[in-house]
ZAFINU-379889 format. One line per field, with one value per residue (C-alpha): residue number from 1; residue in three letters; x, y, z. Coordinates in Angstrom, 2 decimals, padded with zeros to 5 digits, m for minus. Example, Ala and Ser with C-alpha at 12.3 -4.5 7.8 and 13.67 -1.06 7.14 Angstrom:
BEGIN
num [1/2];
residuo [ALA/SER];
xx [012.30/013.67];
yy [m004.50/m001.06];
zz [007.80/007.14];
// end
This chain:
BEGIN
num [1/2/3/4/5/6/7/8/9/10/11/12/13/14/15/16/17/18/19/20/21/22/23/24/25/26/27/28/29/30/31/32/33/34/35/36/37/38/39/40/41/42/43/44/45/46/47/48/49/50/51/52/53/54/55/56/57/58/59/60/61/62/63/64/65/66/67/68/69/70/71/72/73/74/75/76/77/78/79/80/81/82/83/84/85/86/87/88/89/90/91/92/93/94/95/96/97/98/99/100/101/102/103/104/105/106/107/108/109/110/111/112/113/114/115/116/117/118/119/120/121/122/123/124/125/126/127/128/129/130/131/132/133/134/135/136/137/138/139/140/141/142/143/144/145/146/147/148/149/150/151/152/153/154/155/156/157/158/159/160/161/162/163/164/165/166/167/168/169/170/171/172/173/174/175/176/177/178/179/180/181/182/183/184/185/186/187/188/189/190/191/192/193/194/195/196/197/198/199/200/201/202/203/204/205/206/207/208/209/210/211/212/213/214/215/216/217/218/219/220/221/222/223/224/225/226/227/228/229/230/231/232/233/234/235/236/237/238/239/240/241/242/243/244/245/246/247/248/249/250/251/252/253];
residuo [MET/SER/ARG/THR/PHE/GLU/ASP/LEU/VAL/ALA/GLU/ALA/GLU/ALA/VAL/SER/VAL/ASP/GLY/TRP/ASP/PHE/SER/TRP/LEU/ASP/GLY/ARG/ALA/THR/GLU/GLN/ARG/PRO/SER/TRP/GLY/TYR/GLN/ARG/THR/VAL/GLY/GLU/ARG/LEU/GLY/ARG/VAL/ASP/ALA/ALA/LEU/ASP/ILE/GLN/THR/GLY/GLY/GLY/GLU/VAL/LEU/ALA/GLY/ALA/GLY/PRO/LEU/PRO/ARG/LEU/MET/ALA/ALA/THR/GLU/SER/TRP/PRO/PRO/ASN/VAL/ALA/LYS/ALA/THR/ALA/LEU/LEU/HIS/PRO/LEU/GLY/ALA/VAL/VAL/VAL/ALA/ASP/PRO/ASP/GLU/PRO/PRO/LEU/PRO/PHE/ALA/ASP/ALA/SER/PHE/ASP/LEU/VAL/THR/SER/ARG/HIS/PRO/VAL/THR/VAL/TRP/TRP/GLU/GLU/ILE/ALA/ARG/VAL/LEU/ARG/PRO/GLY/GLY/SER/TYR/LEU/SER/GLN/HIS/VAL/GLY/PRO/SER/SER/VAL/PHE/GLU/LEU/VAL/GLU/TYR/PHE/LEU/GLY/PRO/GLN/PRO/GLU/GLU/VAL/ARG/ARG/GLY/ARG/HIS/PRO/ASP/ASP/ALA/ARG/ARG/ASP/ALA/ALA/ALA/ALA/GLY/LEU/GLU/VAL/VAL/ASP/LEU/ARG/PHE/GLU/ARG/LEU/ARG/THR/GLU/PHE/LEU/ASP/VAL/GLY/ALA/VAL/VAL/TYR/PHE/LEU/ARG/LYS/VAL/ILE/TRP/MET/VAL/PRO/GLY/PHE/THR/VAL/GLU/ARG/TYR/ARG/ASP/ARG/LEU/ARG/GLU/LEU/HIS/GLU/ARG/ILE/GLU/ARG/ASP/GLY/PRO/PHE/ARG/ALA/ARG/THR/THR/ARG/TYR/LEU/ILE/GLU/ALA/ARG/ARG/PRO/ALA];
xx [000.13/001.67/002.14/m000.19/001.02/000.90/003.11/005.83/005.71/006.41/008.64/011.24/010.17/011.29/014.30/018.05/019.31/022.89/025.72/026.49/025.50/022.45/022.12/018.38/017.06/018.41/015.61/013.71/015.93/018.08/021.20/023.39/027.35/029.61/032.35/035.33/034.76/035.21/036.15/038.65/040.11/040.45/042.10/044.47/045.86/045.60/048.11/050.68/050.69/052.21/049.46/045.67/042.77/039.36/036.78/033.22/033.67/029.83/030.04/033.07/031.82/033.72/037.14/036.62/035.97/038.40/041.38/044.68/044.77/048.50/050.90/048.95/044.95/042.68/039.12/036.69/032.92/030.57/027.42/028.04/025.96/028.43/031.41/030.97/029.97/032.95/035.20/034.05/034.31/037.65/039.98/040.40/041.82/044.46/042.70/041.95/038.75/038.56/035.08/034.77/031.93/032.65/033.87/037.60/040.22/040.60/042.38/045.64/048.94/049.66/051.48/050.44/049.38/049.87/046.36/042.72/039.14/035.64/033.05/029.73/031.20/028.45/030.96/034.51/036.59/038.79/041.84/041.49/042.35/044.94/046.59/046.73/048.51/052.05/053.84/052.72/049.77/046.25/042.57/040.52/036.94/033.63/031.21/027.18/026.76/024.31/020.26/020.82/017.56/015.87/012.67/012.12/013.42/010.90/007.84/007.77/009.34/007.98/010.04/013.28/015.14/017.95/020.84/019.61/019.38/023.41/024.33/027.39/028.33/031.89/033.16/032.31/035.00/037.48/037.33/037.57/040.30/042.48/041.73/043.13/046.55/045.44/045.76/042.89/044.12/040.93/037.29/035.17/031.14/027.95/024.28/023.06/019.52/018.07/014.30/012.67/010.63/008.31/007.30/009.19/012.62/011.91/011.39/014.51/016.09/015.07/015.38/018.76/020.18/018.53/019.97/017.28/014.26/014.99/012.77/011.37/009.20/006.52/003.61/004.48/004.53/001.79/m000.31/002.26/003.86/000.46/m000.08/003.48/002.85/000.02/001.67/004.42/001.64/000.00/002.94/006.06/009.12/009.68/012.60/015.14/018.57/021.67/024.56/028.18/031.91/035.22/037.72/041.55/043.08/047.16/048.88/051.61/055.28];
yy [m000.26/003.87/005.73/009.02/012.65/013.98/010.99/011.31/015.08/015.33/012.31/014.48/018.06/016.61/014.75/016.99/018.13/018.79/017.66/016.65/012.94/012.27/008.70/009.12/009.37/005.54/004.19/007.58/008.95/007.88/010.10/008.69/009.50/011.20/008.68/010.05/009.33/012.79/010.98/008.07/011.19/013.02/010.23/009.43/013.17/013.50/010.55/012.48/015.84/017.50/019.93/020.44/022.37/021.17/024.36/023.73/020.71/020.33/018.00/016.59/013.07/013.42/014.18/011.74/008.95/009.35/007.70/008.45/012.24/014.23/015.81/018.98/018.92/021.38/022.08/025.16/025.25/028.53/026.60/026.08/022.99/021.34/022.87/020.73/017.65/018.10/018.70/015.66/013.17/014.81/016.11/012.16/011.82/014.32/017.31/021.26/022.40/026.30/027.94/030.44/032.90/031.52/035.41/036.61/036.45/032.42/032.14/030.96/032.25/032.66/029.54/027.46/023.95/022.11/020.63/022.96/020.58/021.41/018.90/021.15/024.51/027.34/029.97/029.88/033.17/032.23/034.51/033.03/029.97/030.98/032.63/029.92/027.60/026.95/027.55/023.89/023.49/022.32/023.32/020.07/020.22/018.65/021.83/021.84/022.41/024.75/023.89/021.28/019.56/022.01/020.20/020.49/024.03/025.14/022.94/025.23/028.52/028.35/028.84/030.18/032.85/031.95/033.92/031.72/028.89/028.98/029.89/027.55/027.30/025.53/027.80/030.79/029.08/028.22/032.10/033.05/030.64/032.11/035.28/034.66/033.03/029.46/027.06/024.83/021.57/019.29/019.64/017.54/017.72/015.23/015.10/012.63/011.39/011.57/010.47/010.99/008.33/009.86/013.66/012.92/012.75/016.18/017.70/016.44/017.23/021.42/021.76/020.19/022.15/025.56/027.47/025.59/027.02/030.03/030.32/026.86/025.16/022.47/024.76/027.81/025.07/022.30/022.56/022.26/019.27/017.58/017.79/016.09/013.35/013.03/012.89/010.27/007.78/007.81/008.23/007.35/009.00/012.60/012.60/015.54/015.71/016.96/018.61/018.08/019.12/018.04/020.61/020.83/024.42/024.44/027.58/027.57/026.64];
zz [000.07/m001.14/001.60/001.58/000.53/004.09/005.60/003.14/003.45/007.57/007.16/004.76/006.66/010.03/009.15/009.31/006.83/007.64/006.18/002.60/002.87/000.97/002.07/002.95/m000.30/m001.27/m002.09/m002.63/m005.67/m007.88/m009.84/m012.53/m011.09/m013.60/m015.35/m013.77/m010.27/m008.34/m005.08/m006.61/m008.35/m005.48/m003.57/m006.18/m006.24/m002.21/m002.32/m004.09/m002.72/000.71/001.76/000.38/000.81/000.72/000.13/001.39/002.81/004.10/006.60/005.35/004.11/000.78/001.75/004.68/002.27/m000.77/001.50/002.96/003.84/003.02/005.94/005.86/005.24/005.77/004.72/005.22/005.20/006.20/007.34/011.59/011.78/008.88/010.65/013.78/011.53/009.57/012.86/014.11/010.95/009.85/012.97/013.54/010.00/010.74/008.94/010.36/009.61/009.55/009.92/006.83/005.18/001.91/000.94/m000.11/001.76/002.25/005.56/004.33/003.47/m000.45/m001.91/001.38/m001.06/m003.60/m004.40/m003.59/m004.23/m004.22/m004.58/m005.93/m004.60/m003.90/m005.76/m006.96/m005.92/m008.63/m007.76/m003.84/m005.27/m007.68/m004.60/m002.33/m004.94/m004.90/m008.07/m010.22/m008.03/m009.50/m008.16/m009.15/m008.35/m009.92/m010.58/m010.69/m014.52/m016.33/m015.83/m013.42/m012.07/m013.62/m014.71/m010.72/m010.33/m013.06/m012.11/m008.65/m010.00/m014.02/m017.17/m016.32/m018.30/m020.36/m018.70/m015.74/m017.62/m018.57/m015.65/m014.08/m017.80/m018.20/m020.26/m017.96/m015.77/m018.19/m018.75/m015.42/m014.71/m017.14/m015.92/m012.50/m014.09/m014.12/m017.05/m017.26/m017.89/m018.01/m018.40/m018.85/m019.33/m018.69/m018.41/m015.99/m015.06/m012.20/m010.97/m007.11/m006.66/m004.27/m002.96/000.14/m001.35/m003.60/m000.18/001.17/m001.54/m001.98/002.09/001.59/m001.60/m000.67/m003.97/m005.88/m005.37/m002.79/000.03/000.08/002.77/002.15/003.63/000.60/m001.87/m000.16/m003.34/m006.06/m003.82/m003.36/m007.34/m007.71/m005.35/m007.28/m010.39/m009.44/m007.86/m011.51/m013.45/m011.94/m011.00/m011.45/m013.57/m013.80/m015.87/m013.93/m015.70/m013.77/m014.91/m013.84/m014.18/m013.41/m013.44/m012.75/m011.65/m013.90/m012.17];
// end
């Protein structure tokens, strides 16, 4: 017997959205992963450097699962609940977590790191990344691309203008990295499949990824959510396309 709209929404509204772990969605949503395997790729790089920085680390889950950390490992995070979670997870592994407002400047000296990483950064301060990289060092990151999950965004907000749909374009990242004095040595883009199997998964996702539908609350969108629940019950999973790109930008030696 399928669960009611009220049950699904109440459960998703009550669960914690701290950290950057999406395991609550297991069995409720699916997301195709990029072919390059970001966590594995980062782990390989961390094993070859002396000092690294992970920006916007969330709850530290991605970094913690990347494998052995270098001698000097730092991470930044702006949201206090995530700072606490990342500290508890990463300190035992030898990393220091720094509360940072995600605005320039980064709280580190010039040329401090061989490698800077970030998975799905909300903002990218290219000049600061270039500043803290050592000569020959690299920024390696997986970014969210343009129009990612916009089928869901536009379900709630309506059609978005082209300049919004084009935001986070990899061509812009290439341009901005070059303007900061970095050389883009790798740039790979993929469109991937995402499915939401029930309305609770949608509520959880929009509570956690707060920039997708700014100001989202269940109360504000209850009627639209109920319509979505009925649609999923009738037609099956709500399908969307995510976009991701891997970028590596190197500071000249």
